N, C-alpha and C positions, 0 to 999 in steps of 0.2 A: 172613942167609938168610931169616929170617922176613919182612923187608921186601919181598924179591923175590916171595915167595909172596903177600903181601897185594896188591902191585901187579898181579901176574898175575891174581889173583881179581877185582880191580876191573875190569881190562880185559876179562876173560871175561864178567863180568856186563854191562858196557856193550855189548859186541858181541852178547850174547844179546838184550838189550833192543832194540837197533837192528835185529837180524835178524827179530825177531818183531813189530815195530810195523807196523800196517796203514795203508796209504795212504788207504783209504776214509774215515778219520777227518778227512782234510784236504779232502775234496770239498766245494766251496762255501764254504770258510773262507778269508778273505783274511788274509794275513800282514802283519807290520809292514814288511817289505821287499817292495816291488812295483816292477817295471819294466814299461814299456809299449812296445808296437810297433804301428804302424799297418800295415794290410795291405789290399790291393785284393781284393775278392771278397766273396761272401756269407758269413754266419756259418758255414754248413755246409761250404763249400769251404775256408775258412780253417782250420776245426777239423780237417778231413781232412789239410790240409797240415802242421799242427802234429803230428798223430799220425804221419804219414809221416816227418817230420824226426826225431821222437823215436825211432822204431823203427830208422831207419837209423843213428842216432848212438849206439845202445847204451842208451838210456833205456827203461824198462819202463812201459807204461800199466797202472796199478793200479786206476783208477776212472774212469768216464766217465758223464756225463749229457749226451747229445747234444742234448736238447731245450733245455736251459739254456745249452749251450755251455761246460760245465765239465768239466775232466778233471784227474787227478793223475798225474804222472809220477814215476818213482823212479830215483834214481842209487844204485848200490850203494856199500857201504863201500870205502874205500881206505886206503892207508897213513897218510894225513893227516886222514881224516874218518870219521865214523860212517855216512855216507851221507845223502842228502837226498830230500825230497819236493818236487816243484814243482807247486803248485796253479796251474792255468791257466784263465783266464776269457776267452772270446771273445764279444764283443758286437757286434751290428750297429749301424752308424752311419746317420744320416739320408741321407748322400750315397751310400749303397750299399757303402761300404767296411766294414771291421771293425776293432775295437780288441782287441788281445791284451794281457792283463795277466798277468804271471808273478810268482808269489811263490816263496819258498823256506822250507823248514822242515827243520831237522836231525832225523834219526831219534833222536838222543840230544842231550844238551845240548852245544851248540857255538856259538862266536861268533868274530869276528875276520876276518882276511883270507881264510881258506880258504872261508868262507861267501860273501863278496863275489865272490871269483874264480870260484867254481863257478856262482853266479847269473849273473854277467856272461858267462861262457863259454857258458852255455846260451842266453841271450838273443842274443848275438852270432851264434852258430851258427844260431839260428832266423831272424834277420834275413837272413843269407846265403842260407839255404834258400828264403826267401820272395822274395828278389831275383831268383832264376833265372827 
């Protein structure tokens, strides 16, 4: 019985930490995992497209620096994860296009295939939204 109480307490603490963590701390910070997407258009128009995709897909914009082309998106906790922050960097290229770099950071300590799948799902959805 005591073991279940300890496990429940650990899960409660982890959920509390994940729920209270602020995405602003990830603004402008590159993560170890980064995926890139090339996009047609200016930095400003591509940044707006990324925000539109995020809002339509259930991600929350938690930090934005439109001058530098940086933003942080949030994915809530689920049954298999504590939730994630996605630091996004949009930079203008010399040919008039833009480069989007997307990182991922868990709200609590997490590694493995759940992180990779969430990261790839976000980037694949973004690619599809930009293709339209």
